[in-house]
N, C-alpha and C positions, 0 to 999 in steps of 0.2 A: 276342759282345759282352756276354753276360749279360742277364738280364731287366731291363727298364726298368719304373719305376713307371707305373701307369695315370694317365690324366688326372685322375680324381677323387682319387687318392692325392696327386698333385702339387699339386692345388688345396688340399687340406686341409693339406699340409705347409707350403706357402708362405703360406697364410692364417694359420697358427699362428706362424710365425717372424717375419713382418712386418718391422719396422725392424731386428730383429736381423740380417737378412741383410747389412746394411752392415758389421757387426762380424764375422760369421761368415765372410764372403768376404775374409778377410785376405790371401789369396793372389792376388787379382785386381788389386791396385794396379799392379804392374809391367806387366801385360798392358794395362791401360787406358792407362798412360803411353805404351807403345810404339804402341798403336793410335792415339792422338791425334796422334802426330807423323808418321804415314805418309801417309794419304790427303790429297788437296787439298781439305780441308773447305770452304775458302772458295768453291769452285766448286759445292758441293752446294746445290741449291735445294729438293729434295724427298727425304725419306728416311723409311723405316719401320723400326722396330725390333721384332723378335719377342722377347718375354720381357723387357720393359723393367724389370721388378723395381721397385725403389724410385725409379727415375728418376735415380739418382746420376750415371751416365755421361751421360745425356741433358742434365742440367743443366749439366755441365761443357762439353759440346759447344756447347750453345746460348749459354752465357755467354762462351766464350773462343775458339771455333773456327769455328762456323757464321756465315754472314753474317746480317744483320738481315732479309734477305728469305727466308731458308730456312724451310721448313715441315717439321715433325716429327710423325710419328704413332707412338705407342707402343702395343703390344698385349701383354696378359698374361692368363694363365689365372686368376690369383688376384685376387679382388675386393679383398682387403686390400692387395695390391701396387698395384693400380690406384688405390685411394684415396690411398695414400702418394705415388705418383708424381704424381697430379693436384695434390695440395697442394704438392709440391716444385716443380712446373713452373708454378704459378699465375701467376707474374710474366711468363711467356711465353705467356699464354693465347691471344693473337691469332694465334700461329703454332705452338703445340704442343698436340696432342690426345692423350689416353690413353684407350683403350677396353679393356673386358674381352672376351675371346673364349671360345668354348666348347671350345677346344683343337684345333679343326681347323686345318690348316696352310695352307689357302687364305685369301687376303685379298681384300677387296672393293675392288680397285684395278684400273685399266685396264692392259692390257698396255703395256709400254714407257713407263710413267709416272713411274718413280722413278730418281733419281740414285744412291741408296744404299739397300741392304738390309743391316741389321746384326743380328747375334745374338751375344750374349756369354754364355757359360756356360749355353747352352741346348741346343746340339746334343749336348753330353755327357750330357744328360738323356734324349735321344730314342732310340728303336729305330732299327735300320739302315734300315727301310722309311720311317720318319718323317723321318729325315735326308734321304733321297732325295726325299721329297715336298716338304720345305722347299726344297731346292735347285732343284727343278723350278719351284716357285712363284716363287722369287727370280729365276730366269732369265726367267720370263714377264714379271714386272713391271719389271725393270730396262731402262733404255735401253741401246742398243748400247755406249755408252761408260761406262755406270754401273759401280758398284763393289759387290761383295759383301764385307762386312767381318765377320770371325768371330774370336772369341776363346773359348778354353775349355781344359779339362784335356786333357793329352796325355801321351804316353809319355816317360819320362825319357831324357836323352841323356848323363848322367854317372852314376857309380856311386851317388851319393846319390839323385839324382832317379829312377833306375831302381828303386831299392829302395822309395822312397816311392810311385811309381805302381803298383808291384806290390802293395804293402800296400793301397793305395786300391782296386785292383781286387778284392782279396779281401774287403774290408769291404763293397763294393758287392754282391758276390755273396751275402753272408750277411745283412747288415743295411743295406739300401740307404738307408733313411731317415737313418741315422747320418751319411751323407756327402751329404745333401740330394738323393739320387737321381742324383748325378753320378758319372761314372767316366771314365778316360782314353780318348780317341778321337783317331785320326788322320784328320781331315776330308779330307785330300788324297786319300785312296783312294776317296772318294765323288765327286770332281770329275772327270767324264769329259773327256778331252782334246778331244773334239768339241764340248763345250758351254762349257768354261771355260778361261781362260788365267790361271794363277796368277802374280800380279805380285809378291807378297811373302809370305814365310813365315819366321817365327823362333820360337824357343822361349825364353821368359823364365822366371825362377825366383823364388819367394818362399818362404822357410822350407822349402826343399827340394821344394816343390810345382811341377812343371813345367806351364806353360800355353803354348799355341800361339796366335800372332797370324797370321792369314791374310787376304790381300786378293786377290780374283780378279775378273776381268772376263769378261762373257759373250761367247762367240764368235758 
């Protein structure tokens, strides 16, 4: 999969880019649109997001998809991102919290306490072992009927997107910070059939960049 940036490198990178992430992530829009239309967000009462970034997606969900009783917890490694997300979600202060983490993939939540665990454009930053660690923790904290919701860079499925994802992989291998530490990943290969039931998977495209939207339920 190629070398991933260290936690300290990722923190510095995203502290530096700050609000620019909303502009730089030009390829995430269609994935967010697809993600918002799939799960039954109205039934979600508790959710945690790993790598909440600027809080752009959380604000959209809280404003238009989640019920007024739903509670959201956003976690991020970057102090700059946490500050931006806290400001963005300030109008939802009674039911939305954002905290900075030290980069560990364990969360201080009880087993079986969450309706939804979400990570968008985060697993494509992580090493294979860290992806497995995240999925194990997500499985632990989700209720039996809960949902894992993931979006991120993936491999292309058309001539143009195959070319783009191949170029992206090459850039990541040589100049990882140029692509924000991200590279194409097929998350499905990390979801063991004994632990997860994949409910939905699709590839969406923006400017030739392919992203996967995946929803899975713990077994």
